[in-house]
N, C-alpha and C positions, 0 to 999 in steps of 0.2 A: 459324454463330456466329463472330464476329470474334475474332482473336487479337492480343494485345499482348505485348511483350517487356520484361522488366525484370530487373535483377540481384537485387533482393530484393522480395518481397511481404510486407508486414507486415499481419497480421490484427489489427485493433482500433485504434481511435483514442482509447483512454483514455490516461492519462498515461504508461504504460510503452510502449505502441505509439508515441506521439508522440515520446517521448525517443529510442527506438530509431531511428525514422525520421530524426530530426534528426541524430543522431550518424553514421548510415550515409550520409546524403546529404552531410554535410559531409566525410566521408571519400572522397567521389568516386563513390559507388555510385548507380546508378539505382534509385529507390525508388518503389513504389506502396503506399499504405495503403488497405486495403479495410475499411470500417466499415459494419455493418448499420444502425446508428441514423442519424438524420437530421443529427446534428451531433456534435462532439467531447465527450468526457467525459460521455456520457449513461448509461454503465453504473455500475459501482461507484465510479469516480473522482469523479464529480460529486455523489455521495451520501455521500461519506466524512465523517469528523469533522475533516478538514483539518488534522491535527496532525502535527508532526514532532519527533523526539527523537533525541539521540545516546546516550541512556541505555539500554544493553543489557548483558547478562551475558556475551556472547561477542564475540570479536574481529571476526569477519566482519560481524555485524550492526552493530557499532559503526562499522566502516569504511564500509559501504554507506550508513548513515544520516548519519554526520558529513560524509563527502565530499559527500553530496547537499545537506545543509543549507548547507554552504559555497557550493555552486553556486547555491542559491536566493538567498542573500543577496548574491551578486555578479552576478545577472542584470542585463543592461543595461536591461531594462524591468521594470516593477513586476509581480511575480507574487504579491503579497500576503503576502510573508514578513514576519512580525512576531515578534520575540523576546519573546513574552509569558511564556515559562518553562514548565517542567514540574516539578511537585512530587510526589514519590513518598512516601507515608506507609507506613513499613515496620514490620511486626509484630515482636515480640521474636524469634520463631523464625527469621525471615529476615534479621535484622540483620547477622550475621557475613557471610553471603553477599553482602549489599548493600554492605558495606564493601569486600569484595574486588572486587566489580563496579566500584565507584567508582575504586579504584586502577587497574584495567584501563582504564577509560574515560579517566582522566587520562594514562595512558601513550600513548594514541592521540590525545591533544591535545584531548579534549573538556572544556570548562569545566564542572565540576560541584562542588558543595559538599555536605558532610554537615552537617545542622542538628539541634539538639535540638528537642524538641516545642514549646518556647516560641517559638523563632525561626520554626519552621515555621507555627505558628498565627498569627503576625503577617502571613504571606503569605496563607494560607487558614484561616479558623477551622474547627476540627474538635474532636471528642471525642477526647482523647489516650489513652483507656484501651486498653491492650494495644499501644500504639505505642512502639517503642524509639527511633525517630528518623526523619529524613527525608533524602531526596536531592533537591537542587535544581539544575536545569539551566537557567541563565539564557539560554543561546543557543537552547534548544528553543522551540517555539512553534507558529505556524500559517502556512499558505500558502493561497492561493486556488486550488482544484483546477481551475477553468475557466480562470483566467488562466495558470496553469502549462501546462496542456495546449495552449491556443491559442498560447502563446509558443513552445513546442517545434515545433508544426506550422507556425507562421510561419517559423521558422528552417529547417525542413525544406523548405518550398516555395521559400524564397529560394535554397536550394542545389539546386533542381531536382526535388524530390519531387512526386509527384501524390498528392492526398488525395481519395478517392472515398467520399462518404457514400451511404447507401441502397444499398450494394453488399455484401450478405451473401455470405459464402463458402459455396457449396453443394456443391462437389466439390474434391477434391485427390488427384492421383495422381502417383506417381513417374514421371519421364521417364527411362527406362532409357538412352537415348542420350546424354543430357547430364549425368545425375546430379542434375538439378534437378527441378522440379515443374510440372505443368499444373494450374492453380488456376482454378476457375470462380467468378467474383464478379460479381454484378449482371448476369448473363446474358452475360458476356464471359470468354473464356479468356485467362489470363495465363501465359506461359512464364517461369518465374523460376528462377534458379540456387539461391536460398535462400528459404525461408519462415521468418518470425519469428512464432511463435504467441504473440501478446500479447492473446489474446481474453478475459482475465480469468476470470470464473466459467464462461464458455463454452469455456474452453481444452480441456476434455476432449472436448467435442463436435467442436471443430475438429480435434483430433488424430485422432479416430475417423474423420473423413472420409478421412484419409490411411492408415487401417489401423493407427494408432498408439494408444497408451494413455497418458494423463496423469491422475493421480488428483486432480482439482480439482473441487470442488463449491461451489455458492452456499450461504451461510449468512446469514440475515437478521440485521441489527443495527438496533435502534430507538433513536432519539435523541429525548428528550423535552425540553420547554422550559417555562420559567416565562413568565408574562406579561411584556411589556416594562416598562421604567421601574422595575425592582426592584433593579437593580445600581447601586450608588453608587461603587464602587471597583473597580479591575482585579481580575479573578479568573482566575489562570492555570489551565491544565489540571492538575487534582489527582486523583491516583489513590490510593484505599485499596487497597494491594497485597493485603491479606488477603482482602477481599471482592470486589475487582474493581469497586467503585463508583467512578464517574468524574463529575467536575463541571468545567465551565469557563465563562467568560463569553463572550457573543457580543453585542456592543453593550451594551444595557441589560438583556438577558435572561441567565438562567442556563440552560445546557444540562446535561443529565445522562443517564447511561445505566448499565445493569448488564446483562451478557449473560444471556440466558435459558438455563439449563442443559439444558432439554429441547427446544431449538430444532431443528426438523427441517431437513434439507437441501432446497435447491430455491430457484429464483429467485422472490422475493416481496418487493416494495417497498411493500406496504400496511402502514400502521402497526398494530402489534399493541396495540390499546387494552387488551386484557385483561392485558397485562404492565406497564402503566404504574404501577398501584398497587403491585404487588410490587417493581418497580424502585425506586420512590420510597421504599418502606420500607427497602430495603437501603441506598440512598444516605443516607437520613436517619439510619440507624444510626451513621454516621460524621460526617455533616454535619447535625446536628439542625435548624439554622436553615432548611434548605430546606423543611421540613415546613410552615412558616408562610407560604410564598410561593404566590400564585395561579398555577395552571398555564394554559397556553394551547395548545389543540390545533392552532391555526394555525401555531405555530412548530415543531411536531414533524415528523419525517420518518423514513423507514426506508431503509436501504441494505443492501448485502451485502458480506461478506467473500468472497474466493475462496479457500477453505480447502484445504489439503493435510492428510494425516493427522498430520504433525508441526508444522503451522502455520508452515512455512518454505517459501520459494519454490522453484520449479523453474527453473534457469537453465543453458542450454547445449544442445548437440546431442542429439538422440535417439540412443541407442547403436546402433540399427539403421538409422538414416537421418541421417547426419551433416550433411546440408544442411537439415534441419528443426531450427530453433533454438527452444527453448521459453524464454519469459520470462513466467512466469505463476505463479499460486498463492501470492502473497506475503501472503495471510492477514491483511489489514488494515494492512500497512505498505508497500504498493506506492507510495503517494504519497510517503511520506517517503524512499524509496530510489530513486525513478524516475530521477533524473539519472545516478546511478552505474550502475544496471542498463542503461540505454540505452547508456552508454559501453562496458560490457562486452559487450553484444550486438554492437556494431560491431567490437569487438576480435576476437570469435569469427569473424565473417564475413570480416573483412579479412585476419587473420593465420592463421586456421584453429584457433586455440586461445585460451583466456583464461589469460594468464600474469602479468598485472600484479597480480592478487589471487587468493588461493587460494579458489576457490569449489567445491571438491570436495564439501563437505557439501550443496550445492544441486543436485548432479547427479541426474537422473531415476533412474539405476540404483540409487540407495540403497534404493529401495522394493523392489527384487528381491533384496537382500542377505538371506540367511537370518538374519543377526545383527542386522538392522535392528529398532530399537525406536522407536516414535513418542514423542518427547519435545518438548514445547513449551517454548521459552525466553522467559521474561518476556513473555508475550503478554497484551495487554489488549484 
């Protein structure tokens, strides 16, 4: 079996792997990307809801997302960034916390406004019962997952990276002599000083090949669609925070979803048609007008989140293997944070530590802390 040499082997050509490869290659590292699919963004990236927001309740997520949005809007090529906005409809019980979150977001430079229900309803019509007010992020919006991923990979290749499709990683073992790794991908062995585990929902399996453990699982998310030609005005992504019901426009269609509470873990991208009616009922509870629109199965799809127990990503070296860098498990917000995650991965590899941003809360070792409690922060 032939051997190749590289400084960094990146597992996965989704958006986080692509961003990591770009930043590493542009920092002067030899990079190989090994992807099991036949092309880029064929896992959770290409099946995402394609939305980005700077509205979070914690400083780290705000910085990861807002820095990434600024990168998307300054790309030299079109990556599909459109500031269509994000509208959060906030129930009475969460209004005080939402106001504090907005103050924090503004301190980080995120443009966000607090609206009364009347002003919010002029953006997206909704039933105002139980809603105290809304938060509106005009710089939030959408990107094109495929354009983004391909743009990062093009930049990585231009800086010397190799991107290998149909190259599943089937083995990984530590090389005691160099402190690096011997990784088998596509029938070839690569000797790499660092491995970046950007395998998305398969990150746990990738880590297990190396005798390591990362608590990441797939969780299906279904996106349902109305027929085309029903939308006459822009419809930004709008979330009923209390119920988790979500709507947004896509061309002349309306897309909607609501997470299934009993969704089992595992990779499954078949559309769950049994959940369409219950999801529609939940969504129509806040947006009654959607109940009158015809649905179109051809516009529906399913993707996956790569979830961790606290719905926050894992970023940084494995505590027992410092040249194995995890960048995975971002639980539905990998696309919106990928530019900054890739930059931080490169910082870890090049300098030996991430110091430009405090990512302590994303370290893998948090799950081994006896005091650890899984808490999700404003996850939709």
